C-alpha positions, 0 to 999 in steps of 0.5 A: 082025335088027331085034330083035337090034339092039334087044337089042344097043342095050339091052345097050349102054345097060345096060353104059354106065349100069353103068359110069357108076354104078360110076365115080361110086361109085368117085370118091365113096369115093376122096375119102374114102380120100384124106382118110383117108390124108392124115389118118393121114399128118398124125397125125389121124383124118380124117372119122369122124363121118358114119355108121360111120367116116365112110362116108357123108361123100362123100354128105354132101359131095355134098349140101352142094355141090349145094345151094349157091347158083348165081349169075352171075359179073360179065362172065363168058362165061356159056355157056362158063362153064356148059358147060366143066365139063360138057365136062370131065366128058363127056371123062372118061367118054368115056375110060372107054368106051375101057377093055377091059371083059370085058362090052364089046359093042363093040371099038375097034382104035384105042382108044389113039389116041382116048385121046391125042386126048381128052387133047389136047382136055382142054387146050382145056377147061381154057383155057375154064374159066380164061378164061370166068370173067373172073378173073386168078387162074383165067386164070393157073391155066389157063395154068400147067396147060396149059403143064404138061399139054402139056409132060408129054404129050410124054413121056407119048405117046412112052412109049405109042409105045414100047409100041405099037412093041413090041406092034405094036398100037393097042389096049389088048387088044394090050398085054395079049396081048403081056404074056402071058408077061412084063410091060412093067414088068419090062424097062421099069421106068425107063419105068414110073417116068417114066410115073408121073411124067408121070401125076402132072403130067397129073393136077395132083397133088402134088408137081406141083399148080401150078394149086393154088398156094394162096399165089399162085393161090388154087385155080387155074382153078376158083377161080370155080366153085361148086355143081354146076359145081365138082362136075363139075370135081371128079368129072372130076379124081378120075375121071382118077386111077382111070382112069390107075391102070387104064391103068398096069395095062393098059399095064405088066402083064397083071393084068387077067386076074386080078380080085383082083390087078387090084383090089390093083394099082388100090388100090395105085396110087390110094394112091401117087398120093394119098399123094404129096400128104402126103409130098412138098413142091411143086416149083418151076415151073422145076424141073418144066419142067427135069425134063420137057425136060432129064431125062425127054424125053431118056431117053424118046427114047433108049429109043425109039431103042433099042427101035426099033433092036432091033425092026428088028434082030429083023425083019431076023434073023427 
């Protein structure tokens, strides 16, 4: 019995270590992909000097960032300032643990609820990032980011609740089983579009990147971060892009069963999220809030009532 437990723990550790390495490598080359895509959108080449076609550029950037000088910000809350990026990175990696891998040695019945919980905790981390640096620019960036994240989390969670009502499950596995014969995306396509918009707002990506309004906030809540701390924030943001691409795959399709189609979908979603930055101008802040509270939220609530009533009628009939 003890021998089996030791083997199980070793395999779990190996599985988690492999996941961390794959995610970090994916993030590294996603940054290269973003710079290449934005380069070609703007009629330039992007990175092409380090290695063949710039293939080693991510490693060069990582070495440059990690070798920068580390110094203390005057009158900042040093402990929170140093720990907040680590918390942000830890939450991001924790969310990756919830994903339904074929090689997982554990299974969570309430993985979606835990994901929503981690997303809510991320808001507190962003507050700490902005407040602890003792800078009005970073504080304003964190306030804008929090109001944006909380506003769009409402519609985000309601869309997830609609899918939970349909599949009668709290786990990603339940979503996949329910979509065996027909995808959610086919008969809930407007919800898919609203979910994609909510993800853009949640990730602070263009046209909703208000924390990085260069004309007024310089770089948002991370303006006072550098070296290793900035690297952790950077890894967290890009790790969430890949994670949400995977999540759309699981929640609206059943392509997880096919490896080739799954990789095609994830690359396409990452390409869409990245290309928004080069194709669309930044919205006004009041337009962002109007879109959330006056357009997306009423539509999602109407969908929720419709699905709930249809589900109730079907239960009474059968």
